[in-house]
ZAKOL-370704 format. One record per residue (C-alpha): residue number from 1; z, x, y. Coordinates in steps of 0.1 Angstrom, whole numbers. Each point is the difference from the previous one (the first is absolute). Layout:
% residues N
+-----+-------+-------+-------+
! num !    c3 !    c1 !    c2 !
+-----+-------+-------+-------+
! NUM !     Z !     X !     Y !
...
+-----+-------+-------+-------+
***
This chain:
% residues 274
+-----+-------+-------+-------+
! num !    c3 !    c1 !    c2 !
+-----+-------+-------+-------+
!   1 !  -379 !   -32 !  -177 !
!   2 !    42 !    -1 !   -10 !
!   3 !    24 !     2 !    33 !
!   4 !    22 !    29 !    -4 !
!   5 !    36 !    -8 !    -4 !
!   6 !    27 !     7 !    26 !
!   7 !    17 !    28 !    -4 !
!   8 !    28 !    26 !    11 !
!   9 !   -30 !    17 !    13 !
!  10 !   -28 !   -26 !    14 !
!  11 !   -13 !     3 !    37 !
!  12 !    27 !   -20 !    26 !
!  13 !   -27 !   -23 !    12 !
!  14 !    -1 !   -11 !   -41 !
!  15 !    40 !    -2 !     1 !
!  16 !    -3 !   -17 !    35 !
!  17 !   -22 !   -32 !   -12 !
!  18 !    22 !    -2 !   -35 !
!  19 !    32 !    -1 !    22 !
!  20 !   -21 !   -32 !    18 !
!  21 !   -13 !   -15 !   -30 !
!  22 !    40 !     2 !   -16 !
!  23 !    18 !   -16 !    33 !
!  24 !   -30 !   -25 !    -1 !
!  25 !     6 !   -10 !   -35 !
!  26 !    39 !    -5 !     9 !
!  27 !    -4 !   -28 !    18 !
!  28 !    29 !    -4 !    18 !
!  29 !    24 !    28 !     4 !
!  30 !    35 !    13 !    12 !
!  31 !    -2 !    32 !    13 !
!  32 !    37 !    25 !     5 !
!  33 !    -6 !    19 !    32 !
!  34 !    21 !    27 !     9 !
!  35 !   -16 !    18 !    29 !
!  36 !   -13 !    25 !   -18 !
!  37 !   -40 !    12 !    -4 !
!  38 !    -7 !   -16 !   -36 !
!  39 !    21 !   -35 !     4 !
!  40 !   -20 !    -1 !    39 !
!  41 !   -34 !     8 !   -15 !
!  42 !     3 !   -29 !   -24 !
!  43 !    15 !   -25 !    19 !
!  44 !   -24 !     3 !    27 !
!  45 !   -29 !     1 !   -26 !
!  46 !    13 !   -30 !   -16 !
!  47 !     3 !   -20 !    30 !
!  48 !   -38 !    13 !     7 !
!  49 !    -8 !   -18 !   -37 !
!  50 !    27 !   -31 !    -6 !
!  51 !     6 !   -10 !    37 !
!  52 !    22 !   -25 !     2 !
!  53 !    12 !     1 !   -36 !
!  54 !    19 !    33 !     1 !
!  55 !    34 !     4 !    10 !
!  56 !     9 !    33 !    12 !
!  57 !    44 !     6 !    -6 !
!  58 !    20 !    31 !    14 !
!  59 !    33 !     5 !   -20 !
!  60 !    28 !     0 !    26 !
!  61 !    25 !    30 !   -17 !
!  62 !    28 !    19 !    14 !
!  63 !   -17 !    28 !   -24 !
!  64 !   -27 !     3 !    26 !
!  65 !     5 !    16 !    32 !
!  66 !     1 !   -24 !    31 !
!  67 !   -27 !    18 !    20 !
!  68 !   -20 !     1 !   -34 !
!  69 !     0 !   -44 !    -2 !
!  70 !    -3 !    -2 !    37 !
!  71 !   -36 !    23 !    -1 !
!  72 !    -9 !   -22 !   -26 !
!  73 !     2 !   -26 !    15 !
!  74 !   -19 !    14 !    35 !
!  75 !   -25 !     9 !   -23 !
!  76 !    -6 !   -33 !   -17 !
!  77 !     1 !   -17 !    33 !
!  78 !   -27 !    21 !    10 !
!  79 !   -25 !    -3 !   -24 !
!  80 !     8 !   -36 !     0 !
!  81 !    16 !    -3 !   -38 !
!  82 !    23 !   -38 !    -1 !
!  83 !    34 !    20 !   -17 !
!  84 !    21 !   -18 !   -10 !
!  85 !    37 !    19 !    -4 !
!  86 !    26 !    -9 !   -28 !
!  87 !    30 !    19 !     2 !
!  88 !    10 !    21 !   -31 !
!  89 !    32 !    19 !   -11 !
!  90 !    -4 !    27 !   -29 !
!  91 !    39 !     1 !     8 !
!  92 !     5 !   -30 !   -15 !
!  93 !   -13 !    10 !   -38 !
!  94 !    29 !    20 !   -18 !
!  95 !   -31 !    15 !   -22 !
!  96 !   -16 !    16 !    27 !
!  97 !    30 !    12 !    23 !
!  98 !    17 !    20 !   -35 !
!  99 !   -36 !    21 !     5 !
! 100 !   -12 !     5 !   -39 !
! 101 !   -32 !    19 !     2 !
! 102 !   -12 !   -40 !    -7 !
! 103 !    13 !   -12 !    37 !
! 104 !   -40 !    -3 !    12 !
! 105 !    -3 !   -22 !   -29 !
! 106 !    35 !   -26 !    12 !
! 107 !   -17 !     1 !    32 !
! 108 !   -36 !    -5 !     1 !
! 109 !     9 !   -27 !   -33 !
! 110 !    20 !   -17 !    26 !
! 111 !   -23 !     1 !    26 !
! 112 !   -31 !    -4 !   -10 !
! 113 !    20 !   -29 !   -26 !
! 114 !     8 !   -20 !    34 !
! 115 !   -37 !     3 !    10 !
! 116 !   -12 !   -17 !   -30 !
! 117 !    23 !   -31 !     4 !
! 118 !   -13 !    -5 !    37 !
! 119 !   -34 !     2 !   -18 !
! 120 !     5 !   -24 !   -21 !
! 121 !    15 !   -22 !    21 !
! 122 !   -29 !     2 !    26 !
! 123 !   -24 !    -4 !   -31 !
! 124 !   -11 !    34 !    10 !
! 125 !   -15 !    21 !   -31 !
! 126 !     3 !    32 !     4 !
! 127 !    30 !    26 !    16 !
! 128 !   -12 !    35 !     6 !
! 129 !    10 !    34 !     9 !
! 130 !   -14 !    35 !    12 !
! 131 !     2 !    20 !   -27 !
! 132 !   -28 !    23 !     2 !
! 133 !   -17 !    13 !   -28 !
! 134 !    22 !    39 !     4 !
! 135 !    33 !   -18 !    -2 !
! 136 !    -5 !    -7 !   -33 !
! 137 !     3 !    33 !   -13 !
! 138 !    28 !     7 !    16 !
! 139 !    39 !    -9 !   -13 !
! 140 !     4 !   -32 !    14 !
! 141 !    23 !   -24 !   -19 !
! 142 !   -15 !   -30 !    26 !
! 143 !   -37 !    -3 !   -17 !
! 144 !    25 !   -13 !   -31 !
! 145 !    12 !   -27 !    18 !
! 146 !   -40 !    -5 !    17 !
! 147 !    -9 !    -3 !   -35 !
! 148 !    29 !   -23 !   -17 !
! 149 !    -7 !   -27 !    38 !
! 150 !   -39 !    -1 !    -7 !
! 151 !     0 !    14 !    35 !
! 152 !   -42 !    14 !     5 !
! 153 !    -4 !    36 !    20 !
! 154 !   -31 !    -5 !    13 !
! 155 !    -4 !    37 !    14 !
! 156 !     8 !    14 !   -35 !
! 157 !   -23 !   -20 !   -18 !
! 158 !   -26 !     7 !    24 !
! 159 !     7 !    36 !   -11 !
! 160 !     7 !    10 !    36 !
! 161 !    22 !    31 !     7 !
! 162 !    22 !     5 !    28 !
! 163 !   -26 !    25 !    19 !
! 164 !   -27 !   -27 !    -3 !
! 165 !    19 !   -27 !    13 !
! 166 !    10 !    19 !    30 !
! 167 !   -34 !    13 !     6 !
! 168 !   -12 !   -42 !     1 !
! 169 !    33 !   -12 !    19 !
! 170 !   -11 !    25 !    30 !
! 171 !   -42 !   -12 !    -8 !
! 172 !    19 !   -34 !    12 !
! 173 !    14 !    15 !    24 !
! 174 !    41 !   -12 !   -12 !
! 175 !    20 !    25 !    21 !
! 176 !    19 !    11 !   -25 !
! 177 !   -20 !    17 !   -22 !
! 178 !    17 !    28 !    -2 !
! 179 !    32 !   -13 !     4 !
! 180 !    25 !    21 !   -24 !
! 181 !    14 !   -17 !   -33 !
! 182 !    34 !   -11 !    11 !
! 183 !    18 !   -11 !   -30 !
! 184 !    30 !   -18 !     0 !
! 185 !    39 !    11 !    11 !
! 186 !    10 !     1 !   -37 !
! 187 !   -24 !    26 !    -5 !
! 188 !    20 !    25 !    15 !
! 189 !    31 !    -6 !   -24 !
! 190 !    -1 !    19 !   -32 !
! 191 !     0 !   -21 !   -33 !
! 192 !    36 !   -16 !    -6 !
! 193 !    16 !     1 !    29 !
! 194 !    10 !   -30 !     8 !
! 195 !   -25 !   -17 !    30 !
! 196 !    20 !   -20 !    28 !
! 197 !    -2 !   -10 !    33 !
! 198 !    21 !    34 !    13 !
! 199 !   -22 !    20 !   -11 !
! 200 !   -33 !   -18 !     7 !
! 201 !    17 !     1 !    32 !
! 202 !     7 !    39 !     0 !
! 203 !   -30 !     9 !    -9 !
! 204 !   -24 !   -24 !    21 !
! 205 !    19 !    14 !    31 !
! 206 !    -2 !    35 !    -8 !
! 207 !   -38 !    -1 !    -4 !
! 208 !     1 !   -20 !    29 !
! 209 !    15 !    24 !    19 !
! 210 !   -25 !    27 !   -13 !
! 211 !   -27 !   -18 !     9 !
! 212 !     7 !    -5 !    36 !
! 213 !     2 !    36 !     1 !
! 214 !   -37 !     3 !    -3 !
! 215 !    -3 !     5 !   -37 !
! 216 !   -23 !   -28 !   -18 !
! 217 !     3 !    16 !   -34 !
! 218 !    35 !    -1 !   -16 !
! 219 !    20 !   -14 !   -29 !
! 220 !    39 !     1 !     5 !
! 221 !    10 !     7 !   -39 !
! 222 !    34 !   -14 !    -3 !
! 223 !    34 !    19 !   -26 !
! 224 !    22 !   -16 !    10 !
! 225 !    22 !    22 !    26 !
! 226 !   -33 !    19 !     1 !
! 227 !   -27 !    -7 !    18 !
! 228 !   -42 !    23 !   -11 !
! 229 !   -22 !    -6 !    30 !
! 230 !   -37 !     1 !   -11 !
! 231 !   -23 !     7 !    29 !
! 232 !   -34 !    17 !     0 !
! 233 !   -10 !    30 !    17 !
! 234 !    -5 !    -4 !    33 !
! 235 !    32 !   -22 !    -1 !
! 236 !    18 !    31 !   -13 !
! 237 !    -7 !    12 !    34 !
! 238 !    17 !   -30 !    22 !
! 239 !    25 !    -1 !   -21 !
! 240 !    14 !    34 !     0 !
! 241 !    -3 !     3 !    33 !
! 242 !    40 !     9 !    16 !
! 243 !     0 !   -35 !    18 !
! 244 !   -17 !   -23 !   -32 !
! 245 !    22 !    23 !   -23 !
! 246 !    34 !    -7 !    19 !
! 247 !   -11 !   -39 !     7 !
! 248 !    -8 !    -9 !   -33 !
! 249 !    31 !    19 !   -15 !
! 250 !    19 !   -19 !    21 !
! 251 !   -16 !   -35 !    -8 !
! 252 !    -2 !     1 !   -31 !
! 253 !    38 !    14 !   -10 !
! 254 !     9 !   -37 !    27 !
! 255 !   -20 !   -16 !   -26 !
! 256 !    27 !    11 !   -30 !
! 257 !   -22 !    32 !   -15 !
! 258 !    28 !    33 !     0 !
! 259 !   -33 !    27 !   -10 !
! 260 !   -30 !    -2 !    14 !
! 261 !   -35 !    22 !   -14 !
! 262 !   -36 !     0 !     7 !
! 263 !   -24 !     2 !   -34 !
! 264 !   -15 !    34 !    -3 !
! 265 !   -28 !   -16 !   -16 !
! 266 !    -7 !   -24 !    27 !
! 267 !   -11 !   -39 !    -2 !
! 268 !    -9 !   -15 !   -36 !
! 269 !    -6 !   -29 !    -6 !
! 270 !    18 !   -15 !   -34 !
! 271 !    22 !    30 !     0 !
! 272 !    30 !   -26 !   -13 !
! 273 !   -19 !    -6 !   -32 !
! 274 !   -15 !    33 !   -12 !
+-----+-------+-------+-------+
***
């Protein structure tokens, strides 16, 4: 009887088996880790299979919120992952800061290029990232850079979807299995608006303040002197309480915004790319 070819409709157990085979055949690898559920699941799986032949790398960047960076380090430590931290500043890349629609391409090209150089210097065979199968159907210019650099995406290669990865991460006992996606701060800025330290500081400080009110799902969209706040249904209730609303207006005006608005459409991932 012929074995059935793996595809997106295959059983999750078959996909997991295929993932293990892919990672095993890598021999040695660098895994780009961010603290999100995808890269965490991939890192833990690779560490289980490759042992000391895997290098887990976290990039410290001004476009990653400090809280997220610290949480990623703490998580790696709790999972006994041997983490290597590198410095990476997208704001030094002119093709990125001009903020055209291909900004993610230039970010990935440079960051993963550094990992490729590290792999060559250490005689490590492959660089891997946490792209999942669902990501392949979205608008992601960074995927072009991944392909050009020969970076492997074992989760996508195994047809594992985001929902399946969350389920597997939960069974593995990973504490971040339901952690919401946290794309970099550049996603809060409309294309063709230059990305600067000042703008990133405004967005980061503004979101941190709103999260401090107990609102977990929030995006502060930067439109020059306008701050457009996206929150989920629970967030609306908290944000529009008189004291919270007043404090938010005052805090964002101190950051340089003249007009503070709340988007009635609510929290929307990727709204700047639509």
